[in-house]
C-alpha positions as CSV (number, residue, x, y, z in Angstrom):
1,M,-18.3,-10.1,-25.7
2,K,-17.3,-11.9,-22.5
3,L,-13.9,-11.3,-21.0
4,F,-12.8,-14.3,-18.8
5,L,-10.7,-12.6,-16.2
6,F,-8.3,-14.8,-14.2
7,G,-7.0,-13.1,-11.0
8,I,-4.2,-15.2,-9.5
9,G,-3.3,-14.9,-5.9
10,G,-3.6,-11.9,-3.6
11,T,-2.5,-9.4,-6.3
12,G,-5.3,-10.7,-8.5
13,A,-7.8,-10.1,-5.8
14,R,-6.6,-6.6,-5.0
15,V,-6.7,-5.6,-8.7
16,L,-10.2,-7.0,-9.0
17,R,-11.2,-4.8,-6.1
18,S,-9.9,-1.7,-7.9
19,L,-11.5,-2.9,-11.2
20,T,-14.9,-3.2,-9.4
21,M,-14.6,0.3,-8.1
22,M,-13.9,1.7,-11.6
23,L,-16.7,-0.3,-13.2
24,A,-19.1,1.1,-10.5
25,A,-17.9,4.6,-11.5
26,G,-18.7,4.0,-15.2
27,A,-15.2,3.6,-16.6
28,K,-15.2,3.4,-20.4
29,T,-15.9,-0.2,-21.6
30,P,-17.4,-1.8,-24.8
31,A,-21.1,-1.6,-24.6
32,D,-21.5,-5.4,-25.0
33,L,-18.9,-6.3,-22.4
34,T,-19.5,-8.9,-19.7
35,I,-16.7,-9.7,-17.3
36,V,-16.4,-13.2,-15.9
37,P,-14.0,-12.8,-12.9
38,I,-12.3,-16.0,-11.7
39,L,-10.0,-15.8,-8.7
40,L,-7.5,-18.6,-8.3
41,D,-5.8,-19.0,-4.9
42,M,-5.1,-21.7,-2.3
43,D,-5.6,-19.1,0.4
44,M,-9.4,-19.2,0.7
45,Q,-9.4,-17.1,3.9
46,N,-7.2,-14.3,2.6
47,G,-8.3,-10.9,3.9
48,D,-7.7,-9.1,0.6
49,T,-9.6,-11.7,-1.3
50,E,-12.5,-11.6,1.1
51,R,-12.9,-7.8,0.6
52,S,-12.8,-8.3,-3.2
53,L,-15.5,-11.0,-3.0
54,R,-17.6,-8.7,-0.9
55,V,-17.5,-5.7,-3.3
56,V,-18.3,-7.9,-6.3
57,D,-21.3,-9.3,-4.4
58,L,-22.5,-5.8,-3.5
59,Y,-21.9,-4.6,-7.1
60,R,-24.1,-7.4,-8.5
61,T,-26.9,-6.7,-6.0
62,I,-26.9,-3.0,-6.9
63,R,-26.8,-3.7,-10.6
64,R,-29.8,-6.2,-10.4
65,G,-31.9,-3.6,-8.6
66,A,-30.9,-0.7,-10.9
67,Y,-31.1,-2.4,-14.3
68,E,-32.6,-5.8,-14.3
69,G,-36.2,-4.9,-13.5
70,P,-38.9,-4.3,-16.1
71,T,-37.9,-0.6,-16.7
72,G,-34.3,-0.7,-15.6
73,S,-32.8,-1.4,-19.1
74,Q,-34.4,1.7,-20.6
75,G,-32.2,4.4,-19.0
76,Q,-28.6,5.5,-18.9
77,K,-26.2,2.9,-17.7
78,T,-23.3,4.8,-16.3
79,F,-22.8,3.6,-12.7
80,F,-22.5,-0.3,-12.3
81,A,-23.1,-0.7,-16.0
82,T,-20.9,-3.7,-16.9
83,P,-22.1,-7.1,-15.8
84,L,-19.9,-9.1,-13.5
85,Q,-20.9,-12.7,-14.0
86,P,-19.5,-15.6,-12.0
87,L,-18.2,-18.5,-14.0
88,G,-20.6,-21.0,-12.3
89,T,-23.6,-19.1,-13.6
90,L,-22.7,-19.7,-17.3
91,Q,-23.7,-22.8,-19.2
92,A,-20.9,-25.2,-19.6
93,E,-20.6,-28.2,-21.9
94,N,-20.1,-31.5,-20.2
95,A,-19.8,-30.0,-16.8
96,Q,-19.4,-32.7,-14.2
97,E,-19.5,-30.4,-11.2
98,R,-21.4,-27.2,-10.4
99,L,-19.3,-24.3,-9.1
100,G,-21.9,-22.1,-7.5
101,D,-22.0,-18.3,-8.0
102,S,-18.8,-17.3,-6.2
103,V,-16.1,-15.6,-8.3
104,M,-13.6,-17.7,-6.3
105,P,-14.3,-21.4,-7.0
106,K,-12.4,-23.8,-4.9
107,L,-9.1,-24.6,-6.6
108,T,-8.5,-27.9,-4.9
109,D,-9.8,-30.0,-2.0
110,H,-6.4,-30.3,-0.5
111,E,-6.0,-28.5,2.8
112,G,-2.8,-30.0,4.2
113,T,0.9,-29.5,3.7
114,F,3.0,-29.6,0.5
115,E,4.4,-32.9,1.7
116,E,0.9,-34.4,1.9
117,F,0.0,-32.9,-1.5
118,L,2.9,-34.7,-3.0
119,Q,1.9,-37.9,-1.1
120,V,5.5,-38.3,0.1
121,S,4.5,-41.0,2.6
122,S,3.6,-43.3,-0.3
123,M,6.9,-42.8,-2.2
124,D,9.8,-45.2,-2.1
125,D,12.9,-44.2,-0.2
126,T,14.8,-43.0,-3.3
127,D,12.1,-40.5,-4.3
128,R,11.7,-39.3,-0.8
129,E,15.4,-38.6,-0.5
130,L,15.3,-36.8,-3.8
131,L,12.5,-34.5,-2.6
132,K,14.6,-33.6,0.5
133,L,17.3,-32.5,-1.8
134,L,15.0,-30.4,-3.9
135,Y,13.0,-28.8,-1.1
136,D,13.9,-27.6,2.4
137,N,12.7,-30.1,4.9
138,S,14.1,-28.5,8.1
139,A,12.1,-28.0,11.3
140,K,12.5,-24.3,11.0
141,P,9.0,-23.0,10.1
142,T,10.2,-20.0,8.1
143,T,12.2,-22.1,5.7
144,A,10.6,-25.5,5.6
145,E,9.0,-26.1,2.2
146,L,7.7,-29.7,2.5
147,K,6.0,-28.8,5.8
148,L,4.4,-25.7,4.2
149,N,0.6,-25.5,4.9
150,L,-0.9,-24.8,1.5
151,S,-4.2,-23.4,3.0
152,V,-2.5,-20.0,3.3
153,G,-0.9,-20.0,-0.2
154,F,2.7,-20.5,-1.2
155,K,4.3,-17.8,0.9
156,G,6.4,-16.4,-1.9
157,N,7.6,-19.8,-3.1
158,P,6.9,-20.2,-6.9
159,N,8.8,-23.5,-6.9
160,I,6.0,-24.9,-4.8
161,G,3.2,-23.1,-6.5
162,S,4.3,-24.3,-9.9
163,V,3.9,-27.9,-8.8
164,V,0.5,-27.3,-7.3
165,F,-0.7,-25.3,-10.4
166,N,0.5,-28.2,-12.6
167,A,-2.7,-29.9,-11.5
168,L,-4.9,-27.0,-12.6
169,E,-5.9,-28.8,-15.8
170,D,-7.7,-31.5,-13.8
171,S,-9.5,-29.0,-11.5
172,A,-13.2,-28.5,-11.6
173,V,-12.8,-24.8,-12.2
174,Y,-10.6,-25.2,-15.3
175,K,-12.8,-27.9,-16.7
176,Y,-15.9,-25.7,-16.2
177,F,-14.1,-22.8,-17.9
178,T,-13.3,-24.8,-21.0
179,G,-16.9,-26.0,-21.2
180,A,-18.2,-22.4,-20.9
181,F,-15.9,-20.8,-23.4
182,N,-17.5,-21.2,-26.8
183,D,-17.9,-17.8,-28.4
184,A,-15.3,-16.7,-31.0
185,T,-15.6,-13.1,-29.8
186,D,-14.8,-13.8,-26.2
187,R,-11.4,-13.0,-24.7
188,I,-9.1,-14.1,-21.9
189,F,-7.1,-11.9,-19.5
190,I,-4.9,-12.8,-16.6
191,I,-3.8,-10.7,-13.6
192,S,-0.8,-11.9,-11.5
193,S,2.2,-10.6,-9.6
194,I,5.7,-11.6,-10.7
195,F,7.4,-11.4,-7.4
196,G,5.4,-13.7,-5.1
197,G,4.5,-17.3,-5.0
198,T,1.0,-17.8,-6.3
199,G,0.9,-15.3,-9.2
200,S,4.4,-16.0,-10.5
201,S,3.7,-19.8,-10.5
202,G,0.1,-19.8,-11.6
203,F,0.4,-17.4,-14.5
204,P,2.9,-19.4,-16.7
205,Q,1.0,-22.6,-15.9
206,L,-2.3,-21.2,-17.0
207,V,-0.9,-19.7,-20.2
208,K,0.7,-23.1,-20.9
209,L,-2.7,-24.8,-20.6
210,L,-4.4,-22.2,-22.8
211,Q,-1.8,-22.7,-25.5
212,Q,-1.9,-26.5,-25.6
213,P,-2.3,-28.0,-29.1
214,N,-5.2,-30.2,-27.9
215,Q,-7.0,-27.2,-26.4
216,K,-10.4,-26.6,-27.9
217,L,-10.4,-24.2,-30.9
218,P,-12.2,-21.2,-29.4
219,I,-9.8,-21.0,-26.6
220,R,-6.7,-21.5,-28.7
221,N,-7.9,-18.8,-31.1
222,A,-9.1,-16.3,-28.5
223,R,-7.4,-13.0,-28.0
224,K,-5.4,-13.3,-24.8
225,G,-3.8,-10.7,-22.6
226,A,-2.3,-10.3,-19.2
227,V,-1.0,-7.7,-16.7
228,T,2.2,-8.6,-14.8
229,V,2.5,-6.7,-11.6
230,M,6.1,-6.1,-10.6
231,P,7.2,-5.1,-7.1
232,Y,5.6,-1.9,-5.8
233,F,5.7,-2.1,-2.0
234,A,8.1,-3.0,0.8
235,L,7.4,-5.2,3.9
236,E,8.0,-4.8,7.6
237,D,10.7,-6.9,9.1
238,N,9.3,-10.2,10.5
239,T,11.6,-12.9,11.5
240,N,8.7,-15.3,11.9
241,S,7.6,-14.9,8.3
242,S,8.9,-17.1,5.4
243,I,8.4,-14.2,2.9
244,D,11.7,-12.7,2.0
245,Q,11.3,-9.4,0.2
246,N,15.0,-9.3,-0.6
247,R,14.2,-12.0,-3.2
248,F,11.5,-9.9,-5.0
249,L,13.8,-8.3,-7.6
250,S,15.8,-11.5,-8.3
251,K,12.5,-13.4,-8.8
252,T,11.2,-10.7,-11.0
253,K,14.3,-10.7,-13.3
254,A,14.1,-14.5,-13.6
255,A,10.4,-14.5,-14.4
256,L,10.8,-11.7,-17.0
257,S,13.5,-13.7,-18.8
258,Y,11.2,-16.7,-18.9
259,Y,8.2,-14.7,-20.1
260,Q,10.2,-13.2,-22.9
261,T,10.5,-16.5,-24.7
262,Q,7.9,-18.8,-23.2
263,V,4.8,-16.7,-22.7
264,H,2.9,-16.1,-25.9
265,L,0.0,-13.7,-25.7
266,D,-1.5,-11.0,-27.8
267,A,-0.9,-8.3,-25.2
268,L,1.3,-8.2,-22.1
269,Y,1.0,-5.2,-19.8
270,Y,3.7,-4.3,-17.2
271,I,3.1,-2.2,-14.1
272,G,5.2,-1.6,-11.0
273,D,6.7,1.1,-8.8
274,Q,9.6,2.0,-6.6
275,A,8.5,1.1,-3.1
276,G,7.8,4.0,-0.8
277,G,8.4,4.6,2.8
278,K,5.1,3.1,4.0
279,L,5.7,-0.6,4.8
280,Y,3.1,-3.3,4.5
281,P,2.6,-5.8,7.3
282,N,4.7,-9.0,6.6
283,V,1.8,-11.4,6.8
284,E,2.0,-14.8,5.2
285,G,-1.7,-15.1,4.3
286,G,-5.0,-15.8,5.9
287,A,-7.5,-13.3,7.3
288,Q,-4.8,-11.0,8.6
289,Q,-3.5,-10.2,5.1
290,V,-5.3,-6.9,4.4
291,N,-3.1,-4.5,2.4
292,N,-4.2,-0.9,1.7
293,A,-5.2,-0.2,-1.8
294,H,-2.5,1.2,-4.1
295,V,-2.6,3.2,-7.3
296,V,-0.6,0.5,-9.0
297,E,-3.6,-1.9,-8.5
298,M,-5.9,0.7,-10.0
299,L,-3.7,1.1,-13.1
300,A,-3.4,-2.7,-13.4
301,A,-7.2,-2.8,-13.5
302,A,-7.1,-0.1,-16.1
303,A,-5.0,-2.5,-18.3
304,V,-7.9,-5.0,-18.2
305,L,-10.2,-2.4,-19.6
306,D,-7.7,-1.2,-22.2
307,F,-7.4,-4.7,-23.5
308,A,-11.2,-5.1,-23.7
309,R,-11.5,-1.8,-25.6
310,R,-8.9,-2.6,-28.2
311,P,-10.3,-3.8,-31.6
312,A,-9.7,-7.5,-32.5
313,D,-7.8,-6.5,-35.7
314,E,-5.2,-4.7,-33.6
315,F,-3.9,-8.1,-32.5
316,G,-2.4,-10.9,-34.5
317,G,1.0,-9.4,-35.4
318,G,2.9,-10.9,-32.5
319,K,2.9,-10.1,-28.8
320,Q,2.4,-6.4,-28.0
321,H,3.9,-4.9,-24.8
322,Y,2.5,-2.0,-22.9
323,E,3.7,0.1,-19.9
324,F,2.1,2.9,-18.0
325,G,3.6,6.3,-17.3
326,V,2.5,9.6,-15.5
327,K,3.6,13.1,-16.4
328,R,5.9,13.6,-13.4
329,N,7.4,11.3,-10.8
330,D,5.7,12.8,-7.7
331,R,5.0,10.7,-4.6
332,T,1.4,12.1,-4.5
333,L,-0.6,11.9,-7.7
334,D,-3.6,14.0,-8.6
335,L,-5.8,14.4,-11.7
336,P,-3.3,16.5,-13.6
337,H,-0.6,13.8,-13.4
338,F,-2.4,11.6,-15.9
339,Y,-2.5,11.9,-19.7
340,D,-5.7,12.5,-21.6
341,R,-6.7,8.9,-22.4
342,T,-6.5,7.8,-18.7
343,Y,-8.2,11.0,-17.6
344,N,-11.2,10.7,-20.0
345,D,-11.7,6.9,-19.7
346,L,-11.1,6.4,-16.0
347,L,-10.8,9.6,-14.0
348,E,-13.8,11.6,-15.3
349,P,-16.1,8.7,-14.3
350,L,-14.4,8.7,-10.9
351,I,-15.2,12.4,-10.4
352,R,-18.9,11.8,-11.2
353,F,-19.0,8.7,-8.9
354,A,-17.4,10.7,-6.1
355,Y,-20.2,13.3,-6.3
356,A,-22.8,10.5,-6.4
357,T,-21.2,8.9,-3.3
358,K,-21.2,12.2,-1.4
359,F,-24.8,12.8,-2.4
360,Y,-25.9,9.4,-1.2
361,T,-23.8,9.1,2.0
362,D,-23.8,12.8,3.2
363,F,-26.7,14.6,1.7
364,L,-29.5,12.1,1.4
365,P,-29.8,10.8,5.0
366,G,-30.8,14.4,6.2
367,H,-33.4,14.9,3.4
368,L,-35.6,11.8,3.6
369,T,-38.7,14.0,4.1
370,E,-38.3,15.9,0.8
371,A,-40.8,15.1,-1.9
372,F,-38.4,13.2,-4.1
373,A,-37.5,10.9,-1.2
374,R,-41.2,10.4,-0.2
375,N,-42.0,9.5,-3.8
376,L,-39.2,6.9,-3.7
377,N,-40.3,5.6,-0.3
378,L,-36.7,6.2,0.9
379,R,-37.5,6.8,4.5
380,Q,-38.5,3.2,4.9
381,D,-36.5,1.4,2.2
382,I,-33.1,3.0,2.7
383,T,-32.4,0.8,5.7
384,T,-34.4,-2.3,4.8
385,N,-34.2,-2.7,1.0
386,S,-31.2,-4.8,-0.1
387,F,-30.6,-2.5,-3.1
388,Y,-30.1,0.6,-0.8
389,T,-28.2,-1.2,1.9
390,A,-25.8,-2.6,-0.7
391,L,-25.4,0.9,-2.2
392,Q,-24.7,2.3,1.3
393,N,-22.2,-0.4,2.0
394,F,-20.5,-0.1,-1.4
395,M,-20.3,3.7,-1.4
396,G,-20.0,4.6,2.2
397,V,-17.7,1.8,3.3
398,H,-15.8,0.3,0.4
399,F,-15.5,3.1,-2.2
400,R,-14.7,5.8,0.4
401,G,-12.3,3.3,2.1
402,W,-10.6,2.5,-1.2
403,L,-10.0,6.1,-1.9
404,A,-8.7,6.8,1.6
405,E,-6.3,3.9,1.5
406,M,-4.8,5.1,-1.8
407,A,-4.5,8.7,-0.5
408,Q,-2.6,7.5,2.5
409,N,-0.3,5.1,0.7
410,D,3.2,5.8,-0.7
411,R,2.9,6.4,-3.7
412,A,-0.4,8.2,-3.0
413,F,-3.3,8.9,-5.3
414,A,-5.4,11.6,-3.7
415,P,-7.7,13.5,-6.1
416,F,-10.6,13.8,-3.7
417,D,-11.4,14.8,-0.2
418,L,-14.9,13.4,0.5
419,N,-14.8,14.9,4.0
420,A,-14.8,18.4,2.5
421,D,-17.9,20.1,1.2
422,F,-19.2,19.6,-2.4
423,N,-17.4,22.7,-3.7
424,S,-14.0,21.7,-2.3
425,M,-14.2,17.9,-2.8
426,V,-12.1,17.8,-6.0
427,R,-8.6,18.9,-4.8
428,S,-7.4,20.2,-8.1
429,K,-10.5,22.4,-8.8
430,Q,-12.5,24.5,-6.3
431,I,-16.0,25.4,-7.4
432,E,-16.4,29.2,-7.2
433,T,-19.0,30.5,-4.8
434,G,-20.2,34.0,-3.9
435,F,-23.1,36.3,-4.2
436,F,-23.8,35.4,-7.8
437,K,-22.4,31.8,-7.8
438,K,-23.9,29.5,-5.2
439,G,-21.9,26.5,-6.3
440,I,-23.3,23.1,-5.1
441,S,-25.4,24.1,-2.2
442,E,-28.0,22.1,-0.2
443,G,-30.7,23.9,-2.1
444,F,-29.1,23.1,-5.4
445,L,-29.0,19.4,-4.6
446,R,-32.6,19.4,-3.3
447,D,-33.9,21.1,-6.4
448,Q,-32.0,18.9,-8.8
449,A,-33.0,15.7,-7.1
450,G,-36.7,16.9,-7.0
451,E,-36.7,18.0,-10.7
452,V,-35.0,14.8,-12.0
453,E,-37.1,12.4,-9.9
454,N,-40.3,14.1,-11.0
455,K,-39.2,13.9,-14.7
456,L,-38.4,10.2,-14.4
457,Q,-41.6,8.9,-12.7
458,K,-43.5,7.8,-15.8
459,S,-40.5,6.2,-17.5
460,F,-39.3,4.4,-14.4
461,P,-42.1,3.3,-12.1
462,Q,-39.8,0.9,-10.3
463,N,-38.2,2.9,-7.4
464,E,-34.7,1.3,-7.5
465,A,-34.3,1.9,-11.3
466,R,-35.6,5.5,-10.9
467,F,-33.3,6.2,-8.0
468,M,-30.3,5.0,-10.0
469,Q,-31.2,7.3,-12.9
470,M,-31.7,10.2,-10.5
471,L,-28.3,9.5,-8.9
472,I,-26.6,9.5,-12.3
473,E,-28.3,12.8,-13.4
474,V,-27.6,14.6,-10.1
475,A,-23.9,13.5,-10.3
476,D,-23.8,14.8,-13.9
477,R,-25.2,18.2,-12.8
478,C,-22.7,18.4,-10.0
479,R,-19.9,17.7,-12.5
480,E,-21.2,20.6,-14.7
481,K,-20.8,22.9,-11.8
482,L,-17.2,21.9,-11.5
483,E,-16.6,23.1,-15.1
484,T,-13.2,22.6,-16.7
485,V,-10.6,20.8,-14.5
486,N,-7.1,22.2,-14.6
487,R,-4.9,19.6,-16.3
488,Q,-1.6,21.4,-15.9
489,L,0.8,20.4,-13.2
490,A,2.0,23.1,-10.9
491,D,5.7,23.8,-10.7
492,S,7.4,21.3,-8.4
């Protein structure tokens, strides 16, 4: 089953980043699932988007090395198990234009102002005057709409975004999507915010296209879902920015009213949060827009996987609505705050991946002369082989950074301290150590890695595939040392 995943605007990119982290950790998914991520945004230089594109590229490099060799498909697929396949790598009927292998195909060739997009200069006087009544044409840069440069997105103006997205049907990316979507088992899911400009305008336009009576049958009949991200952060004051956070709630209410009657899907997920005290920079777009990861984005990504896991016969009885809740409304969330389904499907895999990350980034560099490392040729390959450099970049930079950003945000999600030792890394459960209990020691890790690598040599002659299997098994043995995690919240 392929899940065509449309991420619209900056929120779509940030949720894709969290989704990639959870897939890397081995979050529960259908065994036959392939995700086809498609980011739609005018802001091609957005900093949040650039980070998401980078982690997807690293994920794909790691997965190729671990599983796509002659022996890689024979072992466990826990970490990096689900394929992420760019739209342009699929076969598409009647494709007039190739898209390449980026998960963010170019939406339009237009790089100028909204006024130029509308071709105002070629209109007659009556039409031009009408546009000046509909859109702000003042010289003030924070309010002028016709003068808005579309290369940095819609700056929180869905009235502009809806006009631009109205041309989506004629875009190369949408035509390629319709040509590639042919399987009756495939599904469609959309990620968007409801309080900005790009997501709140692109989402209803995309749903409208998917529902058109003249749309090809597999798309019309496909199971379709979406997660709508409501406000969850506040912005710093910036008099030079055209983004007005005071309009977030009014835009949300208006959009929700429209969605209730006009957006027809099989499943619609809602997620949001009361903004905390940590303010995000009020940046209109471009490379400077880099927001810290937030637990809301992780849970929005969880909605994608929840939709993929639900059986087809669960849909068909009208639109289903879903929300997410935690056990207690604390400003810092830990493992006990989540109910069993979320814990088992998402958080248990994160625990194992956190152990694997700490093994790779903290333990392994100091043990490259051990027998298991020599057998894998790690001393040479760890800094030169693209598989290992991608793994270091993904785990050491992006995954650790993602966890740190969520832990420092408000609301915080802080289940791990990767700067602590292995026995203290999971905040809600300390591994007991003492005379009879050594916990996860340097000797334990060395012995486990050596035993597992030696066992895997015959089955996995390819070093990268064998290393990934070793990493999975060592992480599992670390998780066994942790034993049962306390799931009860302490008294507040």
